[in-house]
C-alpha positions in Angstrom: -13.5 9.6 41.6 -14.2 9.5 37.9 -10.6 10.5 37.0 -9.3 7.6 39.1 -11.5 5.1 37.4 -10.4 6.3 34.0 -6.7 6.1 35.0 -7.3 2.6 36.4 -8.9 1.4 33.2 -6.2 2.9 31.0 -3.5 1.2 33.1 -5.3 -2.1 32.6 -5.4 -1.6 28.9 -1.7 -0.7 28.6 -0.8 -3.6 30.9 -2.6 -6.0 28.6 -0.9 -4.6 25.6 2.5 -4.7 27.3 2.5 -8.2 28.6 4.4 -11.0 26.9 2.6 -13.0 24.1 0.9 -16.1 25.3 -1.5 -18.5 23.7 -4.5 -19.8 25.7 -4.2 -23.4 26.8 -7.6 -24.3 25.3 -6.8 -23.0 21.8 -5.9 -26.0 19.7 -4.3 -25.7 16.3 -6.0 -28.0 13.7 -3.7 -30.8 12.5 -3.5 -32.5 9.1 -5.2 -35.8 10.2 -6.0 -38.8 8.1 -9.6 -37.8 8.0 -8.7 -34.3 6.7 -6.4 -35.8 4.1 -9.2 -38.0 2.8 -11.6 -35.1 2.5 -8.9 -33.0 0.8 -8.3 -35.8 -1.8 -12.1 -36.3 -2.4 -12.7 -32.5 -2.9 -9.7 -32.2 -5.2 -11.1 -35.1 -7.4 -14.5 -33.4 -7.4 -12.9 -30.1 -8.4 -11.0 -31.7 -11.3 -14.2 -33.6 -12.5 -16.1 -30.3 -12.8 -13.3 -28.7 -14.8 -13.2 -31.6 -17.1 -17.0 -31.7 -17.5 -17.0 -28.0 -18.5 -14.0 -28.4 -20.8 -15.7 -31.3 -22.7 -19.1 -29.6 -22.9 -20.8 -32.4 -21.1 -24.3 -32.7 -19.5 -23.2 -30.2 -16.8 -23.0 -27.5 -19.5 -26.5 -28.4 -20.7 -27.7 -28.1 -17.1 -26.2 -24.6 -17.0 -28.2 -23.6 -20.0 -31.4 -25.1 -18.8 -31.3 -23.2 -15.5 -30.4 -20.0 -17.4 -33.4 -20.3 -19.7 -35.6 -21.1 -16.6 -34.7 -17.6 -15.2 -35.3 -18.1 -11.5 -35.4 -14.4 -10.9 -38.5 -14.2 -13.0 -40.2 -17.2 -11.4 -39.9 -15.8 -7.9 -39.6 -12.1 -8.2 -40.7 -11.5 -4.6 -37.3 -12.9 -3.4 -35.2 -10.5 -5.5 -35.0 -7.6 -3.0 -34.0 -9.9 -0.1 -31.4 -11.9 -2.1 -29.8 -8.7 -3.3 -28.7 -8.1 0.3 -27.9 -11.7 1.0 -25.4 -12.0 -1.8 -23.3 -9.2 -0.1 -22.2 -11.9 2.4 -20.1 -13.3 -0.4 -18.4 -10.1 -1.5 -14.8 -10.0 -0.5 -14.6 -6.4 0.7 -17.4 -6.2 3.3 -17.0 -9.8 4.6 -13.2 -9.4 5.0 -13.6 -6.2 7.0 -16.3 -7.7 9.3 -14.3 -10.9 9.9 -11.0 -9.0 10.3 -12.6 -6.8 13.0 -13.8 -9.8 14.9 -10.5 -11.6 14.6 -8.6 -8.4 15.5 -10.5 -8.2 18.8 -9.7 -11.9 19.4 -6.1 -11.3 18.8 -6.0 -8.5 21.3 -7.9 -10.5 23.9 -5.7 -13.6 23.5 -2.5 -11.5 22.8 -1.6 -13.5 19.7 -1.5 -12.6 16.0 -2.5 -16.1 14.8 -6.1 -15.2 13.9 -5.3 -12.3 11.7 -2.3 -14.0 10.0 -4.4 -17.0 9.3 -7.1 -14.9 7.7 -4.5 -13.1 5.6 -2.9 -16.4 4.4 -6.3 -17.9 3.5 -7.4 -14.8 1.5 -4.0 -14.8 -0.2 -4.4 -18.5 -1.2 -8.0 -17.7 -2.4 -6.9 -14.8 -4.6 -4.0 -16.8 -6.2 -5.9 -20.1 -6.9 -9.3 -18.8 -7.8 -7.9 -15.8 -9.7 -5.5 -18.0 -11.8 -8.3 -20.3 -12.9 -10.6 -17.4 -13.7 -8.1 -15.8 -15.9 -6.9 -19.0 -17.4 -10.3 -20.4 -18.5 -11.8 -17.0 -19.3 -15.5 -18.2 -19.2 -18.3 -15.7 -19.9 -21.3 -15.4 -17.5 -25.0 -16.2 -18.4 -25.8 -12.6 -19.2 -22.9 -12.4 -21.7 -23.2 -15.8 -23.4 -23.1 -15.7 -27.2 -23.7 -19.2 -28.4 -26.4 -21.5 -27.0 -25.0 -24.8 -25.7 -21.4 -23.6 -25.6 -19.3 -23.6 -22.5 -18.2 -20.1 -23.3 -14.6 -20.8 -22.4 -11.5 -18.7 -23.4 -13.7 -15.7 -24.3 -12.1 -13.2 -22.0 -14.5 -13.7 -19.0 -13.7 -14.2 -15.3 -16.7 -16.1 -14.0 -15.5 -19.6 -13.5 -15.3 -20.5 -10.6 -17.6 -18.3 -8.6 -15.7 -15.9 -6.5 -18.6 -15.0 -4.3 -19.1 -18.7 -3.4 -15.4 -19.4 -2.8 -15.0 -16.3 -0.7 -18.1 -17.1 1.4 -16.6 -20.6 2.1 -13.2 -19.2 3.2 -14.2 -16.0 5.0 -16.9 -17.6 7.2 -15.2 -20.9 7.4 -12.1 -19.3 9.0 -14.2 -18.5 12.0 -14.9 -22.3 12.5 -11.3 -23.1 11.8 -10.1 -20.7 14.6 -12.8 -21.8 17.1 -11.5 -22.4 20.6 -13.7 -25.3 21.6 -15.1 -28.3 19.7 -18.8 -27.3 20.2 -18.1 -23.8 18.9 -16.3 -25.2 15.9 -19.2 -27.4 15.0 -21.7 -24.6 15.4 -19.7 -22.2 13.3 -19.0 -24.9 10.7 -22.8 -25.4 10.2 -23.3 -21.6 10.1 -20.5 -21.1 7.5 -21.8 -23.9 5.3 -25.3 -22.5 5.4 -24.1 -19.0 4.4 -21.9 -20.3 1.6 -24.6 -22.5 0.1 -27.1 -19.6 0.3 -24.7 -17.2 -1.4 -24.0 -19.7 -4.2 -27.7 -20.4 -4.8 -28.4 -16.7 -4.8 -25.9 -16.1 -7.6 -27.6 -18.7 -9.7 -31.0 -17.1 -8.9 -29.8 -13.7 -10.0 -28.3 -15.1 -13.2 -24.8 -13.9 -12.5 -23.2 -17.4 -12.4 -23.7 -20.8 -14.0 -24.5 -23.8 -11.8 -21.0 -25.3 -12.6 -19.5 -22.0 -11.4 -21.0 -22.4 -8.0 -20.0 -26.0 -7.7 -16.4 -25.2 -8.6 -16.5 -22.2 -6.2 -17.6 -24.4 -3.3 -14.8 -26.9 -4.1 -12.2 -24.2 -4.4 -13.0 -22.7 -1.0 -13.2 -26.1 0.7 -9.8 -27.0 -0.7 -8.3 -23.9 0.9 -9.9 -24.6 4.3 -8.8 -28.2 4.3 -5.2 -27.3 3.3 -4.7 -24.6 5.9 -3.0 -26.9 8.5 -0.1 -27.2 6.1 0.5 -23.5 6.4 0.5 -23.4 10.2 4.4 -23.4 10.4 4.4 -20.4 8.1 1.8 -18.6 10.3 3.8 -19.4 13.5 7.0 -18.1 11.9 5.5 -14.8 10.8 4.0 -14.3 14.2 7.4 -15.0 15.9 9.1 -12.5 13.6 6.6 -9.8 14.3 6.9 -10.2 18.1 10.8 -10.3 17.8 10.6 -7.0 15.8 8.4 -5.5 18.5 10.9 -6.6 21.2 13.8 -4.9 19.4 11.9 -1.7 19.0 10.9 -1.8 22.7 14.5 -2.3 23.9 15.7 0.6 21.8 13.0 2.9 23.2 13.7 1.8 26.8 17.5 2.1 26.6 17.4 5.4 24.7 20.7 4.8 23.0 22.6 7.7 21.5 24.6 7.1 18.3 28.4 7.5 18.6 28.7 10.5 16.2 26.1 12.4 18.3 27.9 11.5 21.5 31.3 12.7 20.1 29.8 16.0 19.0 28.1 16.6 22.3 31.2 15.8 24.5 33.1 19.1 24.1 30.0 21.1 24.9 29.6 19.6 28.3 30.8 21.4 31.5 34.3 20.4 32.7 33.2 20.4 36.4 30.2 18.0 36.0 30.3 14.3 35.7 28.0 13.8 32.7 27.7 10.4 31.2 26.5 9.5 27.7 25.2 6.1 26.7 26.8 5.0 23.5 25.1 2.9 20.9 26.7 -0.3 22.2 25.5 0.4 25.8 29.0 1.3 27.3 29.0 4.6 29.4 31.6 7.2 28.6 33.0 9.9 30.9 32.2 13.4 29.4 35.1 15.0 31.3 37.6 12.8 29.3 36.3 14.5 26.1 36.8 17.9 27.7 40.3 17.0 28.7 41.1 15.8 25.3 39.7 18.9 23.7 41.8 21.1 26.1 45.0 19.3 24.9 47.0 21.0 22.2 46.2 19.9 18.7 49.2 18.6 16.7 48.9 18.5 12.9 49.2 15.1 11.2 52.3 16.3 9.3 54.1 17.2 12.5 53.2 13.8 14.0 54.6 12.0 11.0 57.8 14.0 11.1 58.3 13.3 14.8 57.7 9.6 14.3 60.1 9.2 11.3 63.8 8.6 12.2 66.4 11.3 11.6 64.1 14.2 12.3 64.0 16.1 15.5 60.6 16.7 17.0 59.4 20.3 16.5 58.3 21.8 19.9 54.9 23.2 19.9 53.8 25.9 22.4 51.3 24.6 24.9 47.8 26.0 24.6 46.9 28.3 27.5 43.8 27.2 29.3 42.4 29.7 31.7 41.7 28.4 35.2 38.9 30.9 35.9 35.4 29.6 35.7 33.4 30.8 32.8 30.7 33.2 33.9 27.4 33.8 32.1 26.4 37.2 31.0 24.3 38.0 34.1 27.2 37.3 36.4 29.8 39.5 34.7 30.7 43.0 36.0 28.7 45.5 34.0 30.8 47.5 31.6 28.6 50.6 31.8 28.2 52.2 35.2 24.8 52.5 36.7 23.3 56.0 36.2 23.4 58.6 33.5 26.2 58.6 31.0 26.3 62.4 30.7 29.0 64.1 32.7 28.0 66.5 35.4 28.2 70.3 34.6 28.7 72.4 37.7 28.5 75.7 35.7 25.0 74.9 34.2 22.1 76.1 36.3 19.6 73.5 37.6 16.8 72.6 35.3 13.5 74.4 35.9 15.1 77.6 37.1 15.6 80.6 34.8 19.1 82.1 34.6 19.5 85.7 35.9 19.8 88.3 33.1 21.7 91.6 33.6 19.5 94.6 33.7 19.9 97.2 31.0 19.1 100.9 31.3 18.4 102.8 34.4 
């Protein structure tokens, strides 16, 4: 009974994996609405304002230095152990693995690759946009600052904007973006916003980022989440190509096609009496006996064929190849060459073994 249950469950698993791709009816793809466009424009303006404020060493840079001298990790040391674990929620490696595992399970349940492809596109945009600004501005962090009151730009750093904050916004926000219902999307939006705000504040508490780094990280992550609907055609195209490739591989495995050179090499080896069929690469069946008949025909060299075809030359007769009509027997069916029994000839004059020969008596 236990074996039957295991077989039934395995059949269900393979049936789910083998069915055609389908998207649930309740799964709605976010559209680029007017409200989203307004939010995108406002966030972009806020992003540019922070960059300009840091480049001009404005009041925002002074606020950065004031918070750095305040040293929150010394004011509330009892929070240090807990916040060291909380900041992991913004690291790209652990969070990407956890979210990818969840979205992979959703992809298998819904039989669609859209969740995983959307996560990949979002992380790719995050690496390109945030990484380019980090390397371009080259700002140093609070622990490596050299001049008080300076913005510490173009000094070989990679701290502006905050990668932890932007990654928290994108990684946890993708769950809300891919939610199936409106209620689930709202709950996950609040949850992702809380996590991203907490991670950004934690980096300021630990002294690894300026306040302006966190503000720009929030803006960078939110810009990616708001711009994702523009990449939906790309996501759908990648999904369609992957499923088309899977279908081609499945058809090749189901048909079991044999390439033409392999079929040509195997044809003379088949028996002349059987009706074997090979399936060529284009799907057309070929009679194996035809190949045997062709192999039995006499071979004519190319030079003789050209001489026969040219005018003024008489065709050279070629002796026909002799093909035996007897069936080919295997080794076990042949008549044994050596007769059964001993190979030594019989000696009638020799006495039988085991009996001493009579010796003549000498003397009286």
